[in-house]
N, C-alpha and C positions, 0 to 999 in steps of 0.2 A: 090395604094401600098398595098401589102399583108402583114398582120401582121406577124412578125417573130414568129417562134416556141417559146414556153415557155422556159425561161431560169432562171438563178439565180434570185430569188426574184420577178419574174414576172409571176404569174399564173402557177407555175410549179406543183401545186397539192400537195406540201409538206404542213405539218401542221403548220410550223413556218417559219419565215423569217430567213435570215442569222444571224440576231442578236437575234433571239429567241422570237420575238414578234408574236402574233397570226395572222393568215392569214385571219381571218374573218373581219378585218378592213383594210381600206386603208387611210393612213394619207397624207394630202396635207398641206405643209408648205409654206406660203407666206412670203417673206423676202424683207424688204426695209431697210432704215437707222435707223430712230428713232422709228419705229413701232407705230407711232401716226397719220400718214396720209395715205400713199399709201397702205401699207400692211393691216391695219385695214379695209380700204374700200374693198380691194380685198378679204380678208377673209370673211367679212360679206356678200358681194355680192355673193360669191361662195356658201355660205350656203343658202342664199335666193333663188338662181336660182336652186340649187339641190332640195330644198324643194318644189319649185313650180312644178318641173318636176316629182319627185318621191315620195314626201311625206315621209311616214315612211319607204318606201323601200330604201331611201337614207341613212338610219342609219349607214350603214357600212362605209360611207365616213366621216372621221374626218378632219375638216378644222381648221387650226391654223395659227398663224403668229408670227414673231419675228423680231427684228432689229439688224443689225450689230453694231450699236451704240444705242441700244434700251434704251428708257426712261423707265427703270424698274419701274413698278407700276403706271405709268402715264395713265390718260385717253387719248383717241384719241382727236385730235383737234376738236374744235366745228364745224368748217366748214366741216370736214369729217363726223361728225354726221348728219349735215344738208343734205349733199349729199346722205347719206344712207337713210335718211328719205324720200327724194324725190323719191328714187327708191322703197320705201316700205319695206326696209330691216331694221332689228333690230340692233341697235347700243348699246343696253344696256349691262352693265356688263363688258365692255371691259377694260382690264388692259394691258398696254404695257409690253413687255418682251425683254430682251437682248438675242440675239442668243447664244445658248449653244451647246456644242457637242451633248448632249443627244437629242436635237431637230432634228439635222441632222441625227443622228443614227436611230431615230424612224420614220423619214419621208419616205414615199414611192415615193413621188413626191415633189420636191422643185421648186417653181416658184418665181423668183426674179424680182424686178422692173427694174434693170439695169444689164449690163454685168459686171460691177465692183462687184455688189452684188453676181452674179453667181460665179465669180472668188474667192471671199472670202469664199463662202460656199464650193466650191470644194477644196480650199487650206486647209480646216479643215480635209480633209481625209475622212475616213469612207466609201470608195467606192462610194462617192456621185456623181461622174462625169456623170454616165449614167442616173441619175434620177434628175439632176438639170438643169434647163433651165430658161432663162428669160421668163416672161409671154408671150410676143409677139412672141418670138422664138417658144415657144410651140404651140401657136395658128397657126403659119405658118405651122408647121410640121403636126399637127393633121388634118388640112384642106386637106392635100395630102394623107391621109390614107383612104382607102375605108372602110366605116363602116361595110360593109358586111363581111369583113375579121376578125372582132373582135368577141369575144364571145357574144352571144345574152344576153339581160338583164335577160332572164329566168335562165341563168347560174349564175347570181349574179353580182351586180355592182362591187364588189371587183375584181373578175376575169377579168371583162371587163377593169377595170381601169389599172390593172397590164399589160395586153396585150397592151393597148394603149401606156403606157410609153415605153415599149420595142420597139414597132413599131416606135415611135417618135425618140428614141435614134438611131435606125438604119438609119434613114433618115437624121440625123443632118449634116453630111458632104456633102450632096447632094443638100439641099435646103438652100442656104445662103441668108442672108438679103441683100436687094438692097443697103442699106447704114447702117453704124454703128448705126445711130440714130433711124433706123426703129425698133430696138429691145429695145428701152429705153422708160420708163415711167418717166417723169421728176418730181422732187420733188416740191409739192405745199406748203411746209412748210412756213408759214408766208405770203402767198399770199392771195389775196382777194377771196371771195366766187366764183366769176366768173371763176377764174382759177381752183379752186377745182372742180367746175362743169365740166369743160372741161376735167380734169383728170379723173373724175368719168365716163364720157361718153367714154373716151378712154379705161378705164379698162373694162367697160361694153361690148364694142365692141370686145375686146380681149377675154373676158371670155365666151361670148355666144357660140362660136363654140367649146370651150374646154368643157364646161358643156354638150353640146349636144353630143359630142364624148364620154364623160365619161358615160353618162346615156343612150344614144341611143334614147333620147326623145328631139325633137326640142322645142324651145321656143314657147309659146302660142302667136298667132297673133291676 
């Protein structure tokens, strides 16, 4: 799939986004329910994988998270911390947040744990529809995009990321999930560590091709 030409808010070469935020950064917002299990794991694993691939060159990517029923000010679940530690990712300093309009407005890409979360984000408005996906949906779409059609990393990770989102949005109606459940990451809240580990593995498998597409750098083997 060839990446579509630059359009509104996606690598158009303008100095600011539609909402007036600078174009030298690209904000990824991960959304789940409580912002203490799935989205913290996804946020910190994304940061970890970007750092592994790009180091300081990944500084233009800002990765955050929030919850539709966010436990404002709460730490992430202890089992989520354990899973992150097992991946070598940093869990320190995390504080839960409730999803606010400003988070959606500022995000260049919103990745949700489930289709319900996606619907809630889109219902908030702010032209979020073309930049909001479930994590697994986005994974499926970016796998179909020819990386050679995206801007090279030499042009900057932000430009590449914006083009990737535009290309994924263009594919959305063509590559459907085989089942509704295929786009879901189920909530491990209150579950034992073994279930958290399975969710962590699921998130890792979904994130790896996404981070590779964003950065143009495959995971180390």
